DRENSE-660903 format. One record per residue (C-alpha): residue in one letter; chain; x, y, z. Coordinates in steps of 0.25 Angstrom, whole numbers. Example, Ala and Ser with C-alpha at 12.3 -4.5 7.8 and 13.67 -1.06 7.14 Angstrom:
<atoms>
+------+------+-------+-------+-------+
| mike | keti |  east | north |    up |
+------+------+-------+-------+-------+
|    A |    A |    49 |   -18 |    31 |
|    S |    A |    55 |    -4 |    29 |
+------+------+-------+-------+-------+
</atoms>
This chain:
<atoms>
+------+------+-------+-------+-------+
| mike | keti |  east | north |    up |
+------+------+-------+-------+-------+
|    M |    A |  -131 |    81 |   175 |
|    I |    A |  -121 |    72 |   168 |
|    T |    A |  -128 |    72 |   155 |
|    A |    A |  -129 |    87 |   155 |
|    L |    A |  -114 |    88 |   159 |
|    L |    A |  -110 |    79 |   148 |
|    S |    A |  -117 |    86 |   137 |
|    E |    A |  -109 |    98 |   139 |
|    T |    A |   -96 |    91 |   135 |
|    N |    A |   -90 |    85 |   123 |
|    P |    A |   -97 |    71 |   121 |
|    N |    A |   -86 |    66 |   112 |
|    L |    A |   -74 |    68 |   122 |
|    I |    A |   -68 |    56 |   128 |
|    R |    A |   -60 |    58 |   140 |
|    F |    A |   -49 |    49 |   147 |
|    P |    A |   -47 |    56 |   160 |
|    K |    A |   -36 |    48 |   166 |
|    L |    A |   -28 |    49 |   153 |
|    N |    A |   -32 |    64 |   151 |
|    L |    A |   -37 |    61 |   137 |
|    E |    A |   -48 |    66 |   129 |
|    F |    A |   -54 |    62 |   115 |
|    N |    A |   -64 |    69 |   107 |
|    V |    A |   -70 |    56 |   101 |
|    K |    A |   -82 |    57 |    91 |
|    S |    A |   -89 |    45 |    86 |
|    T |    A |   -89 |    50 |    72 |
|    A |    A |   -76 |    49 |    64 |
|    F |    A |   -81 |    56 |    51 |
|    T |    A |   -92 |    58 |    42 |
|    V |    A |   -94 |    54 |    27 |
|    F |    A |  -105 |    61 |    19 |
|    G |    A |  -112 |    64 |    32 |
|    A |    A |  -111 |    50 |    38 |
|    S |    A |  -103 |    49 |    51 |
|    V |    A |   -93 |    38 |    52 |
|    T |    A |   -90 |    35 |    66 |
|    W |    A |   -76 |    31 |    73 |
|    Y |    A |   -83 |    18 |    78 |
|    G |    A |   -85 |    13 |    63 |
|    V |    A |   -71 |    18 |    59 |
|    L |    A |   -64 |    11 |    70 |
|    I |    A |   -72 |    -2 |    68 |
|    T |    A |   -69 |    -2 |    53 |
|    L |    A |   -54 |     1 |    56 |
|    G |    A |   -53 |   -11 |    66 |
|    M |    A |   -60 |   -20 |    56 |
|    M |    A |   -50 |   -16 |    45 |
|    L |    A |   -38 |   -18 |    53 |
|    A |    A |   -43 |   -31 |    58 |
|    M |    A |   -45 |   -36 |    43 |
|    I |    A |   -31 |   -31 |    39 |
|    Y |    A |   -25 |   -39 |    51 |
|    G |    A |   -33 |   -51 |    48 |
|    F |    A |   -30 |   -52 |    33 |
|    S |    A |   -15 |   -50 |    36 |
|    R |    A |   -15 |   -63 |    44 |
|    M |    A |   -25 |   -72 |    37 |
|    R |    A |   -15 |   -80 |    30 |
|    K |    A |    -8 |   -83 |    43 |
|    F |    A |   -21 |   -89 |    48 |
|    G |    A |   -23 |   -97 |    35 |
|    I |    A |   -34 |   -89 |    30 |
|    D |    A |   -36 |   -85 |    15 |
|    S |    A |   -39 |   -70 |    16 |
|    D |    A |   -46 |   -70 |     2 |
|    R |    A |   -57 |   -79 |     8 |
|    A |    A |   -56 |   -73 |    22 |
|    I |    A |   -60 |   -59 |    18 |
|    D |    A |   -74 |   -63 |    16 |
|    G |    A |   -75 |   -68 |    30 |
|    V |    A |   -68 |   -55 |    35 |
|    I |    A |   -79 |   -46 |    28 |
|    G |    A |   -90 |   -55 |    33 |
|    G |    A |   -84 |   -54 |    47 |
|    V |    A |   -84 |   -39 |    47 |
|    I |    A |   -98 |   -38 |    42 |
|    G |    A |  -103 |   -48 |    53 |
|    A |    A |   -95 |   -41 |    64 |
|    I |    A |  -102 |   -28 |    61 |
|    I |    A |  -116 |   -34 |    60 |
|    G |    A |  -113 |   -43 |    72 |
|    A |    A |  -108 |   -32 |    81 |
|    R |    A |  -120 |   -23 |    78 |
|    C |    A |  -130 |   -34 |    80 |
|    Y |    A |  -124 |   -38 |    93 |
|    Y |    A |  -125 |   -24 |    98 |
|    V |    A |  -139 |   -21 |    93 |
|    L |    A |  -144 |   -34 |    99 |
|    F |    A |  -141 |   -29 |   113 |
|    H |    A |  -146 |   -15 |   110 |
|    L |    A |  -160 |   -19 |   104 |
|    D |    A |  -167 |    -8 |   112 |
|    E |    A |  -158 |     3 |   106 |
|    Y |    A |  -162 |    -2 |    91 |
|    S |    A |  -176 |    -6 |    93 |
|    G |    A |  -181 |     7 |    86 |
|    N |    A |  -169 |    10 |    78 |
|    W |    A |  -165 |    -2 |    69 |
|    R |    A |  -157 |     7 |    60 |
|    G |    A |  -148 |    10 |    71 |
|    V |    A |  -144 |    -5 |    71 |
|    L |    A |  -136 |    -2 |    58 |
|    N |    A |  -129 |    11 |    64 |
|    I |    A |  -116 |     6 |    70 |
|    R |    A |  -108 |    19 |    68 |
|    Q |    A |  -110 |    23 |    83 |
|    G |    A |  -106 |     9 |    88 |
|    G |    A |  -115 |    -3 |    93 |
|    L |    A |  -106 |   -14 |    88 |
|    A |    A |  -104 |   -26 |    98 |
|    I |    A |   -90 |   -33 |    96 |
|    Y |    A |   -96 |   -47 |   100 |
|    G |    A |  -106 |   -46 |    89 |
|    G |    A |   -96 |   -41 |    79 |
|    I |    A |   -87 |   -54 |    83 |
|    I |    A |   -99 |   -63 |    81 |
|    G |    A |  -104 |   -57 |    68 |
|    A |    A |   -90 |   -57 |    62 |
|    L |    A |   -87 |   -72 |    66 |
|    L |    A |  -101 |   -76 |    61 |
|    V |    A |  -101 |   -69 |    47 |
|    G |    A |   -86 |   -71 |    45 |
|    S |    A |   -87 |   -86 |    48 |
|    V |    A |   -98 |   -88 |    38 |
|    V |    A |   -90 |   -81 |    27 |
|    C |    A |   -77 |   -88 |    31 |
|    K |    A |   -84 |  -101 |    30 |
|    L |    A |   -89 |   -98 |    16 |
|    R |    A |   -75 |   -93 |    12 |
|    K |    A |   -69 |  -105 |    18 |
|    V |    A |   -60 |   -97 |    28 |
|    R |    A |   -55 |  -104 |    40 |
|    L |    A |   -63 |   -98 |    52 |
|    L |    A |   -54 |  -100 |    64 |
|    P |    A |   -42 |   -93 |    58 |
|    M |    A |   -51 |   -83 |    53 |
|    F |    A |   -57 |   -81 |    67 |
|    D |    A |   -43 |   -79 |    73 |
|    L |    A |   -40 |   -68 |    63 |
|    T |    A |   -54 |   -62 |    66 |
|    A |    A |   -51 |   -62 |    81 |
|    L |    A |   -38 |   -54 |    78 |
|    G |    A |   -45 |   -44 |    69 |
|    L |    A |   -57 |   -42 |    79 |
|    L |    A |   -47 |   -38 |    90 |
|    I |    A |   -41 |   -27 |    80 |
|    G |    A |   -55 |   -23 |    76 |
|    Q |    A |   -60 |   -22 |    91 |
|    C |    A |   -47 |   -15 |    96 |
|    I |    A |   -50 |    -3 |    86 |
|    G |    A |   -65 |    -4 |    85 |
|    R |    A |   -66 |    -2 |   100 |
|    W |    A |   -62 |    12 |    98 |
|    G |    A |   -74 |    15 |    91 |
|    N |    A |   -81 |    14 |   104 |
|    F |    A |   -72 |    25 |   109 |
|    T |    A |   -77 |    34 |    98 |
|    N |    A |   -91 |    31 |   102 |
|    H |    A |   -89 |    33 |   117 |
|    E |    A |   -93 |    19 |   120 |
|    A |    A |   -88 |     6 |   126 |
|    F |    A |   -84 |    11 |   139 |
|    G |    A |   -85 |     6 |   153 |
|    G |    A |   -88 |    10 |   167 |
|    N |    A |   -81 |    21 |   176 |
|    T |    A |   -66 |    19 |   177 |
|    D |    A |   -55 |    27 |   184 |
|    G |    A |   -45 |    20 |   175 |
|    L |    A |   -35 |    27 |   166 |
|    F |    A |   -43 |    25 |   153 |
|    G |    A |   -56 |    29 |   159 |
|    M |    A |   -64 |    38 |   148 |
|    T |    A |   -76 |    46 |   148 |
|    S |    A |   -84 |    55 |   138 |
|    D |    A |   -97 |    62 |   138 |
|    R |    A |  -103 |    52 |   129 |
|    I |    A |   -99 |    41 |   138 |
|    S |    A |  -104 |    48 |   150 |
|    R |    A |  -117 |    51 |   144 |
|    W |    A |  -119 |    36 |   140 |
|    I |    A |  -116 |    32 |   154 |
|    A |    A |  -125 |    42 |   161 |
|    N |    A |  -136 |    37 |   152 |
|    N |    A |  -134 |    22 |   153 |
|    C |    A |  -127 |    19 |   165 |
|    D |    A |  -129 |    19 |   180 |
|    P |    A |  -122 |    31 |   186 |
|    A |    A |  -119 |    22 |   198 |
|    Q |    A |  -111 |    13 |   190 |
|    V |    A |  -105 |    22 |   179 |
|    D |    A |  -102 |    36 |   181 |
|    P |    A |  -103 |    44 |   168 |
|    A |    A |   -94 |    55 |   174 |
|    F |    A |   -82 |    46 |   175 |
|    P |    A |   -73 |    39 |   165 |
|    V |    A |   -76 |    25 |   160 |
|    H |    A |   -69 |    13 |   155 |
|    P |    A |   -65 |    14 |   140 |
|    C |    A |   -69 |     0 |   137 |
|    F |    A |   -67 |     2 |   122 |
|    L |    A |   -52 |     5 |   125 |
|    Y |    A |   -50 |    -8 |   134 |
|    E |    A |   -56 |   -17 |   123 |
|    S |    A |   -48 |   -11 |   112 |
|    A |    A |   -35 |   -13 |   120 |
|    W |    A |   -39 |   -27 |   123 |
|    C |    A |   -42 |   -30 |   109 |
|    L |    A |   -28 |   -24 |   105 |
|    L |    A |   -21 |   -33 |   115 |
|    G |    A |   -29 |   -45 |   111 |
|    F |    A |   -25 |   -43 |    96 |
|    V |    A |   -10 |   -42 |    99 |
|    L |    A |   -10 |   -54 |   107 |
|    L |    A |   -19 |   -63 |    98 |
|    H |    A |   -11 |   -58 |    86 |
|    I |    A |     2 |   -63 |    92 |
|    I |    A |    -5 |   -76 |    96 |
|    S |    A |   -10 |   -78 |    82 |
|    K |    A |     4 |   -77 |    77 |
|    K |    A |    11 |   -86 |    87 |
|    W |    A |     2 |   -94 |    95 |
|    R |    A |   -11 |   -97 |    87 |
|    K |    A |   -13 |  -112 |    88 |
|    F |    A |   -27 |  -115 |    82 |
|    D |    A |   -37 |  -108 |    73 |
|    G |    A |   -47 |  -100 |    81 |
|    Q |    A |   -37 |   -97 |    93 |
|    I |    A |   -35 |   -82 |    91 |
|    F |    A |   -50 |   -81 |    89 |
|    L |    A |   -53 |   -88 |   103 |
|    M |    A |   -42 |   -80 |   109 |
|    Y |    A |   -48 |   -67 |   104 |
|    I |    A |   -62 |   -71 |   110 |
|    V |    A |   -55 |   -74 |   124 |
|    W |    A |   -47 |   -61 |   123 |
|    Y |    A |   -58 |   -52 |   119 |
|    G |    A |   -68 |   -58 |   128 |
|    A |    A |   -60 |   -57 |   140 |
|    G |    A |   -57 |   -42 |   138 |
|    R |    A |   -71 |   -39 |   134 |
|    F |    A |   -77 |   -46 |   146 |
|    F |    A |   -69 |   -36 |   155 |
|    I |    A |   -71 |   -24 |   147 |
|    E |    A |   -86 |   -26 |   145 |
|    G |    A |   -87 |   -27 |   160 |
|    L |    A |   -82 |   -12 |   160 |
|    R |    A |   -92 |    -7 |   150 |
|    T |    A |  -105 |     1 |   152 |
|    D |    A |  -110 |     0 |   138 |
|    S |    A |  -111 |   -15 |   136 |
|    L |    A |  -121 |   -23 |   130 |
|    Y |    A |  -130 |   -30 |   140 |
|    L |    A |  -139 |   -42 |   140 |
|    G |    A |  -147 |   -40 |   153 |
|    T |    A |  -136 |   -37 |   163 |
|    V |    A |  -125 |   -45 |   156 |
|    K |    A |  -115 |   -38 |   147 |
|    I |    A |  -116 |   -45 |   134 |
|    S |    A |  -101 |   -43 |   129 |
|    Q |    A |   -96 |   -47 |   143 |
|    A |    A |  -103 |   -60 |   143 |
|    V |    A |   -99 |   -63 |   128 |
|    A |    A |   -85 |   -60 |   132 |
|    L |    A |   -85 |   -69 |   143 |
|    L |    A |   -91 |   -80 |   135 |
|    S |    A |   -80 |   -78 |   124 |
|    V |    A |   -69 |   -79 |   134 |
|    V |    A |   -74 |   -93 |   139 |
|    V |    A |   -77 |   -98 |   125 |
|    G |    A |   -64 |   -93 |   119 |
|    L |    A |   -56 |   -99 |   130 |
|    V |    A |   -62 |  -113 |   129 |
|    L |    A |   -60 |  -113 |   114 |
|    L |    A |   -46 |  -109 |   116 |
|    I |    A |   -43 |  -120 |   125 |
|    I |    A |   -49 |  -130 |   116 |
|    G |    A |   -42 |  -125 |   104 |
|    F |    A |   -28 |  -125 |   111 |
|    S |    A |   -31 |  -139 |   117 |
|    R |    A |   -34 |  -144 |   103 |
|    T |    A |   -22 |  -138 |    97 |
|    K |    A |   -13 |  -144 |   108 |
|    R |    A |   -19 |  -158 |   105 |
|    L |    A |   -19 |  -157 |    90 |
|    G |    A |    -5 |  -151 |    89 |
|    T |    A |     0 |  -136 |    89 |
|    D |    A |    -6 |  -128 |    78 |
|    Y |    A |   -14 |  -140 |    73 |
|    Q |    A |   -27 |  -132 |    72 |
|    L |    A |   -20 |  -121 |    64 |
|    Y |    A |   -18 |  -131 |    52 |
|    V |    A |   -30 |  -140 |    53 |
|    N |    A |   -41 |  -138 |    43 |
|    T |    A |   -33 |  -128 |    35 |
|    E |    A |   -33 |  -134 |    21 |
|    E |    A |   -42 |  -124 |    15 |
|    S |    A |   -34 |  -112 |    21 |
|    K |    A |   -21 |  -118 |    16 |
|    R |    A |   -27 |  -121 |     2 |
|    L |    A |   -32 |  -107 |     1 |
|    L |    A |   -19 |  -101 |     5 |
|    E |    A |   -11 |  -110 |    -4 |
|    E |    A |   -21 |  -106 |   -16 |
|    S |    A |   -18 |   -91 |   -12 |
|    D |    A |    -3 |   -94 |   -12 |
|    R |    A |    -4 |  -102 |   -26 |
|    K |    A |   -11 |   -90 |   -32 |
|    E |    A |    -1 |   -80 |   -27 |
|    A |    A |    10 |   -89 |   -32 |
|    E |    A |     4 |   -90 |   -46 |
|    W |    A |     2 |   -75 |   -47 |
|    Q |    A |    17 |   -73 |   -43 |
|    E |    A |    22 |   -84 |   -53 |
|    K |    A |    13 |   -78 |   -64 |
|    H |    A |    20 |   -64 |   -62 |
|    L |    A |    34 |   -70 |   -60 |
|    N |    A |    32 |   -78 |   -73 |
|    K |    A |    27 |   -65 |   -80 |
|    K |    A |    40 |   -58 |   -75 |
|    K |    A |    49 |   -69 |   -80 |
|    D |    A |    42 |   -70 |   -94 |
|    S |    A |    45 |   -55 |   -95 |
|    K |    A |    59 |   -56 |   -91 |
|    S |    A |    61 |   -68 |  -101 |
|    E |    A |    55 |   -60 |  -112 |
|    A |    A |    65 |   -48 |  -109 |
|    Q |    A |    77 |   -58 |  -109 |
|    T |    A |    73 |   -64 |  -122 |
|    H |    A |    71 |   -50 |  -128 |
|    V |    A |    86 |   -47 |  -124 |
|    L |    A |    91 |   -59 |  -130 |
|    L |    A |    84 |   -58 |  -143 |
|    D |    A |    86 |   -43 |  -145 |
|    E |    A |   100 |   -42 |  -140 |
|    E |    A |   102 |   -29 |  -148 |
|    D |    A |    92 |   -22 |  -138 |
|    Y |    A |    99 |   -28 |  -126 |
|    E |    A |   106 |   -17 |  -118 |
|    E |    A |   116 |   -21 |  -108 |
|    P |    A |   117 |   -13 |   -94 |
|    A |    A |   125 |    -1 |   -96 |
|    E |    A |   135 |    -5 |   -85 |
|    D |    A |   137 |   -19 |   -92 |
|    A |    A |   139 |   -13 |  -106 |
|    E |    A |   149 |    -3 |  -101 |
|    K |    A |   157 |   -14 |   -94 |
|    K |    A |   157 |   -23 |  -107 |
|    E |    A |   161 |   -11 |  -116 |
|    A |    A |   173 |    -8 |  -106 |
|    S |    A |   177 |   -22 |  -106 |
|    A |    A |   176 |   -23 |  -122 |
|    A |    A |   184 |   -10 |  -123 |
|    E |    A |   196 |   -16 |  -114 |
|    T |    A |   197 |   -29 |  -122 |
|    A |    A |   193 |   -26 |  -136 |
|    K |    A |   204 |   -24 |  -146 |
|    P |    A |   202 |   -14 |  -158 |
|    A |    A |   207 |   -25 |  -168 |
|    D |    A |   197 |   -35 |  -163 |
|    I |    A |   187 |   -39 |  -174 |
|    K |    A |   175 |   -48 |  -170 |
|    T |    A |   170 |   -58 |  -181 |
|    E |    A |   156 |   -61 |  -183 |
|    A |    A |   158 |   -74 |  -175 |
|    D |    A |   164 |   -67 |  -163 |
|    Q |    A |   152 |   -57 |  -163 |
|    K |    A |   142 |   -69 |  -163 |
|    A |    A |   149 |   -76 |  -152 |
|    E |    A |   150 |   -63 |  -144 |
|    K |    A |   135 |   -61 |  -146 |
|    D |    A |   132 |   -76 |  -142 |
|    A |    A |   140 |   -74 |  -129 |
|    K |    A |   133 |   -62 |  -126 |
|    I |    A |   119 |   -68 |  -127 |
|    D |    A |   124 |   -80 |  -119 |
|    A |    A |   129 |   -71 |  -108 |
|    L |    A |   116 |   -64 |  -108 |
|    L |    A |   108 |   -77 |  -107 |
|    D |    A |   117 |   -81 |   -95 |
|    E |    A |   114 |   -68 |   -88 |
|    I |    A |    99 |   -69 |   -90 |
|    A |    A |    99 |   -84 |   -85 |
|    E |    A |   107 |   -80 |   -73 |
|    K |    A |    97 |   -69 |   -69 |
|    D |    A |    85 |   -78 |   -70 |
|    H |    A |    92 |   -88 |   -62 |
|    S |    A |    95 |   -78 |   -51 |
|    E |    A |    80 |   -73 |   -51 |
|    K |    A |    75 |   -87 |   -49 |
|    E |    A |    84 |   -89 |   -37 |
+------+------+-------+-------+-------+
</atoms>
């Protein structure tokens, strides 16, 4: 009865009854030469791009050479996509046992965030080691980037009508025919009623990641005491939020009767807190900010080398500019007849000469030579004064 009723309505219409809002949300954003591009992929790509822009803008503050780190970032992105897909498929082997080509199709969803984090850290760490990039500061920046990517990427779940929870009478309760149909086919009606709104878990997690990014961004600027601190705080923050949000979801990954993501979240919080306590205690024992500057010789060398190259480039172009200027000044002195005084100065000199000159004055050859020498001396003094003022 429920399935028959749902089939008569718009399957793409998502409703928020308490807010009196409705959105016609299709999974496909557009098509290119007959191939469909989903909003899920677009939003995940957008999240990655914004995360990388933010990360590269702050690498220098974390003592990281961006030229070397870019390889680690690319490796991390590739590892994240592969890890997220493998993690999801691993717990849905029954769905892909006869359709292994479907393993490569991620346009309709099926990416697990924990797998993405694991894959990004593993592949990114290997590449960073090969490129001699410091790992812990890189992990700190990666954590901030992950929060940006997750905040935006979670809206891909919204366009796919997924990542929802059980029934709720709350303000943000949502429903759609696709959601109701999934609940009717996969859930016990006694526990989840497909005719009633459900928790928008994607929205909760997106808001939680946004808040976490703002807090950790501020902490990274003012209260970062040791390398790896921001990453550990991210593990605790995200794990705590995910533990409670995952408890609401009806489409979680299970291992027997245990929600995998909820168990991993709890473990992350415990491990993260223990390592944070160790890190802060060590920092207190060794001195404030000690760990931020220990073992940084390689990073300092790379940054100094980058500064040296930039200084050499600027000096080269400055010298070139000075040589061109000197050549122009020499040309003025040697070819005095081609020298043209500014119109305003010429007019003043002519007016002054007209007032003081006498008709009967006759200049000898010696007087003319002396006047010419004085003029050259004045011009040389003027040029020297200009050079002196530019150096200052």
